[in-house]
TIVO-320862 format. One line per 3 residues: number of its first residue (from 0); their letters; for each residue x, y, z of C-alpha. Coordinates in pm, 1 decimal, always signed. Layout:
% TIVO-320862
NUM	a	X Y Z | ...
***
This chain:
% TIVO-320862
0	mis	-2113.8 -160.3 -450.5 | -1936.6 -40.3 -116.6 | -1988.6 -315.0 +222.7
3	iks	-2081.9 -255.4 +531.1 | -1899.6 -460.0 +777.3 | -2075.3 -639.0 +1069.8
6	dre	-1890.4 -626.3 +1383.2 | -1793.1 -999.0 +1347.6 | -1616.4 -917.8 +1002.1
9	iel	-1409.7 -603.7 +1130.2 | -1277.9 -860.0 +1413.9 | -1184.9 -1050.8 +1130.7
12	mkk	-1072.0 -758.7 +928.8 | -893.9 -631.5 +1242.5 | -687.6 -1021.1 +1294.4
15	agn	-560.8 -995.3 +946.6 | -407.3 -618.8 +942.5 | -293.2 -696.0 +1242.2
18	ivf	-85.4 -965.5 +1065.4 | +7.9 -775.1 +805.9 | +150.9 -539.7 +1085.2
21	kth	+353.2 -808.6 +1274.6 | +535.1 -929.9 +842.3 | +601.3 -578.6 +801.5
24	nhl	+797.0 -528.3 +1138.3 | +937.4 -877.9 +1112.2 | +1101.3 -809.9 +782.6
27	ksf	+1276.4 -510.8 +862.8 | +1556.2 -635.0 +948.5 | +1583.9 -825.6 +670.7
30	ikp	+1586.2 -535.0 +426.4 | +1967.0 -523.3 +378.4 | +2210.1 -511.7 +108.1
33	gvt	+2278.5 -841.1 -74.2 | +1956.8 -1004.3 +34.7 | +1729.7 -1131.2 -286.8
36	tnk	+1396.5 -1037.2 -294.3 | +1329.8 -1406.4 -281.6 | +1461.3 -1458.8 +33.7
39	lnd	+1190.8 -1160.5 +133.6 | +905.6 -1295.7 +4.5 | +1005.7 -1649.4 +189.0
42	iae	+1036.3 -1494.2 +493.2 | +682.2 -1289.9 +501.2 | +492.7 -1598.9 +342.7
45	kfi	+633.4 -1846.9 +628.8 | +556.8 -1622.0 +876.4 | +170.6 -1518.3 +743.0
48	ieq	+114.0 -1900.4 +742.5 | +200.6 -1898.0 +1070.0 | +6.6 -1667.3 +1219.0
51	qas	-270.0 -1877.0 +1112.9 | -328.0 -1697.4 +704.6 | -257.1 -1684.0 +371.1
54	psf	-78.9 -1438.7 +150.9 | -382.2 -1240.8 -21.1 | -208.8 -1184.6 -282.3
57	kny	-15.1 -1549.5 -447.5 | -203.9 -1648.7 -732.8 | -399.0 -1309.8 -707.1
60	ngf	-528.7 -1297.7 -1125.0 | -166.1 -1506.8 -1184.1 | +90.5 -1369.5 -947.2
63	pks	+298.4 -1563.0 -874.7 | +434.4 -1505.7 -558.3 | +314.7 -1425.3 -203.8
66	ici	+466.9 -1040.9 -158.5 | +544.9 -750.7 -446.8 | +840.4 -577.1 -349.3
69	sin	+953.6 -275.3 -649.9 | +1273.9 -114.3 -628.0 | +1357.6 +192.5 -713.7
72	dev	+1149.6 +321.3 -1093.6 | +929.5 +69.9 -973.8 | +578.2 +180.8 -885.4
75	vhg	+397.5 -163.8 -787.5 | +394.7 -504.2 -884.8 | +705.1 -618.1 -847.5
78	ips	+780.6 -957.2 -802.3 | +992.8 -1081.4 -673.2 | +1291.8 -1305.9 -768.2
81	erl	+1720.6 -1405.7 -731.4 | +1734.9 -1002.4 -735.6 | +2009.0 -823.9 -498.1
84	lke	+1929.0 -521.0 -270.2 | +2206.4 -281.3 -284.8 | +2263.3 -58.6 -84.7
87	gdi	+2089.2 +339.1 -179.4 | +1782.8 +139.5 -312.8 | +1446.2 +234.7 -160.1
90	vsi	+1209.1 -93.9 -160.5 | +890.5 -120.8 -155.6 | +731.1 -430.6 -28.3
93	dig	+348.2 -485.6 -50.3 | +198.4 -723.1 +216.9 | -165.0 -866.6 +177.6
96	any	-300.2 -1151.1 +462.7 | -595.1 -1363.7 +413.8 | -764.4 -1441.2 +793.5
99	kgy	-1045.5 -1668.3 +755.7 | -1157.0 -1509.7 +443.6 | -1060.6 -1139.5 +527.0
102	hsd	-843.8 -976.6 +400.7 | -654.3 -657.3 +461.2 | -341.8 -414.9 +295.3
105	saw	-47.6 -248.6 +355.6 | +315.7 -136.9 +207.6 | +555.0 +31.7 +297.9
108	typ	+866.6 +223.7 +161.3 | +1210.5 +177.5 +306.5 | +1551.1 +225.0 +259.9
111	vgk	+1837.6 +8.3 +204.3 | +2125.9 +122.8 +396.9 | +2227.3 +471.0 +345.5
114	isy	+2045.6 +674.9 +76.3 | +1999.8 +974.0 -153.9 | +1815.7 +1298.5 +43.3
117	dke	+1572.1 +1263.8 -294.3 | +1478.8 +976.9 -136.4 | +1464.6 +1032.9 +215.2
120	fll	+1273.5 +1353.5 +71.4 | +1031.3 +1108.7 -137.0 | +945.1 +881.1 +116.1
123	ket	+938.6 +1131.4 +432.5 | +601.1 +1296.7 +208.7 | +521.4 +973.1 +45.3
126	kea	+437.8 +888.8 +374.0 | +261.9 +1227.5 +551.5 | +51.9 +1179.9 +220.9
129	lye	-81.0 +900.2 +349.4 | -174.1 +1030.8 +670.8 | -335.8 +1364.3 +590.8
132	gir	-533.2 +1155.8 +366.5 | -609.2 +976.8 +679.6 | -698.6 +1230.5 +885.7
135	kih	-1004.1 +1305.4 +668.3 | -1175.8 +1055.9 +760.2 | -1480.9 +960.1 +957.9
138	sgi	-1840.4 +908.2 +803.4 | -2033.5 +1145.2 +632.7 | -1779.2 +1262.0 +383.1
141	rig	-1654.6 +1177.9 +40.3 | -1384.6 +1009.5 -114.8 | -1327.8 +1343.3 -303.9
144	dis	-1193.1 +1502.4 +14.3 | -934.1 +1211.0 +120.3 | -833.7 +1225.4 -261.3
147	nai	-831.8 +1622.6 -294.8 | -601.3 +1567.5 +87.9 | -323.0 +1369.5 -88.7
150	egh	-320.7 +1494.5 -366.9 | -254.7 +1888.3 -143.2 | +69.5 +1725.3 -8.9
153	ank	+187.0 +1626.7 -299.6 | +153.9 +1876.5 -498.8 | +236.8 +2100.7 -260.1
156	hel	+587.7 +1860.6 -264.0 | +676.5 +1866.3 -606.5 | +574.1 +1487.8 -613.9
159	siv	+425.4 +1363.7 -910.7 | +74.1 +1150.7 -851.6 | +77.9 +812.8 -1031.4
162	rel	-306.4 +869.5 -1201.6 | -444.6 +570.7 -1326.3 | -336.7 +351.9 -1008.7
165	vgh	-532.0 +403.9 -719.0 | -685.1 +266.5 -349.6 | -1018.7 +85.1 -277.2
168	gvg	-1217.9 -84.2 -77.8 | -1141.2 -418.9 +196.8 | -1237.9 -702.4 +290.6
171	nki	-1392.5 -1075.5 +202.7 | -1184.7 -948.1 -164.2 | -804.0 -786.0 -164.0
174	hed	-963.6 -511.8 -379.1 | -1360.3 -406.7 -385.7 | -1584.2 -130.9 -436.3
177	pdi	-1460.7 +181.6 -373.4 | -1181.6 +311.1 -619.3 | -977.8 +626.0 -406.2
180	pny	-766.5 +782.3 -641.4 | -494.9 +989.9 -487.7 | -625.4 +1333.4 -703.2
183	gkp	-891.4 +1469.4 -663.1 | -1208.2 +1727.2 -559.4 | -1346.0 +1793.3 -228.4
186	ntg	-1716.4 +1685.8 -192.1 | -1722.0 +1420.4 -495.6 | -1735.5 +1096.7 -523.4
189	pll	-1887.5 +800.6 -319.3 | -2009.9 +878.7 +114.5 | -1843.8 +664.0 +325.3
192	kag	-2014.6 +540.2 +652.6 | -1917.4 +407.8 +975.7 | -1845.4 +28.6 +858.5
195	mvi	-1676.1 +20.0 +528.4 | -1334.6 -44.6 +509.9 | -1060.0 +56.9 +255.2
198	aie	-697.9 +97.3 +146.0 | -578.9 +427.4 +153.2 | -238.7 +419.2 -87.9
201	pml	-78.4 +716.9 -219.7 | +214.6 +664.6 -467.9 | +409.4 +929.2 -558.4
204	nlg	+713.2 +1004.9 -839.9 | +1085.6 +1241.9 -792.3 | +981.9 +1268.1 -1167.0
207	tkd	+720.2 +1224.4 -1410.0 | +409.3 +1086.8 -1283.3 | +386.6 +838.3 -1658.6
210	ici	+428.6 +464.8 -1573.9 | +462.8 +156.4 -1790.5 | +459.0 -209.4 -1756.2
213	kdd	+744.9 -401.1 -1789.5 | +762.4 -770.4 -1969.5 | +633.2 -983.4 -1737.2
216	nwt	+325.8 -829.3 -1744.1 | +286.7 -725.6 -1320.6 | +566.3 -465.0 -1282.4
219	ivt	+500.2 -124.3 -1321.3 | +795.3 +126.0 -1390.1 | +843.4 +546.3 -1372.8
222	sdg	+854.0 +604.9 -1753.1 | +1227.0 +823.8 -1675.4 | +1352.3 +613.8 -1471.7
225	sps	+1302.0 +793.8 -1133.4 | +1201.6 +634.5 -771.9 | +942.0 +599.3 -661.2
228	ahf	+785.8 +540.6 -339.8 | +413.0 +349.9 -198.6 | +256.3 +384.1 +169.4
231	eht	-33.5 +225.0 +214.1 | -314.4 +141.9 +526.8 | -600.6 -46.7 +519.1
234	vlv	-877.5 +172.9 +753.5 | -1219.5 +170.0 +914.8 | -1426.0 +409.6 +890.3
237	tdn	-1654.3 +499.0 +1188.3 | -1885.7 +743.3 +1310.9 | -1646.9 +983.4 +1442.9
240	gye	-1306.1 +913.6 +1241.0 | -1080.3 +675.5 +1178.7 | -909.8 +324.4 +1295.3
243	ilt	-574.5 +228.0 +1092.3 | -631.0 -198.4 +1105.5 | -274.2 -246.7 +1013.4
246	ge	-43.8 -77.5 +1273.8 | +64.0 +236.5 +1332.4
***
C-alpha cells in the first residue's frame, strides 16, 4: 500500500532530508586518498546524532554500520571498514536519517582525487539519469514514466542498468511501497498522487548489468568488476511537480 503523507509527516521528512543533505556536504571534505571508510562512517554518525536524528541504516536488518560506502565495482551496501580510499577510486555513499520517526535517504558517488575519463563519464551520466527520472514526477503520472526516463538516458549513453535493485517509497519506514525500477514502459505501474514520498536511485555500470553478492552477505558488486555509480534523492510528489527533500 502506498501512503499519502500528512502535512506533519512531510515536515518531519523535510527535516530528515535536510539532515541527510547536510551530512553529505559535511563528509565531502574528508573524501580523499588515505582516509578509511570507517572514519567516514564515524564522522557521518556523529554528525547525524548532533542534528537530533539517528542513522536509518544502523542495525537495519542487521546492517552493522551507520552508512553504506561502496567503492569502484561495489554497487551498493558496502560495509565501512579499515579499507583506505585510493587516488582514482569512486566511492558511493548512501545516507539515511531518522528524525522523530520519519526517514529520508540519499546516495551520491564521489571521485577520490583525480579519476579516469570513463569514471567521470559514469558519474556525470548516472547523476543526469537521476534528474531525468525526477523531472517526470507530478501527481497523475505512473511509476513507469520515471523508470522509462532513467532507462532511456542509460541506454543513450550505453550504460548498463542494475535490474535487481530499485528505488522505493519512504516514510516512517526507510523502505516502503512502491518499488521504482530503473527501467520500464511509460504509463505503467502505480499512479502517483500528491503527498507520496519516493526515493529515485539509478545504479548504472560501465560494464555488465549483472551483479553478485560478496561473502559478507551485504556488499553487491558488478560481476565483471566494472565501476558502478549510484545517485539517489528522496522526493515529494506535488500537484504540479515535485520537491526534492534531500537537497540539490
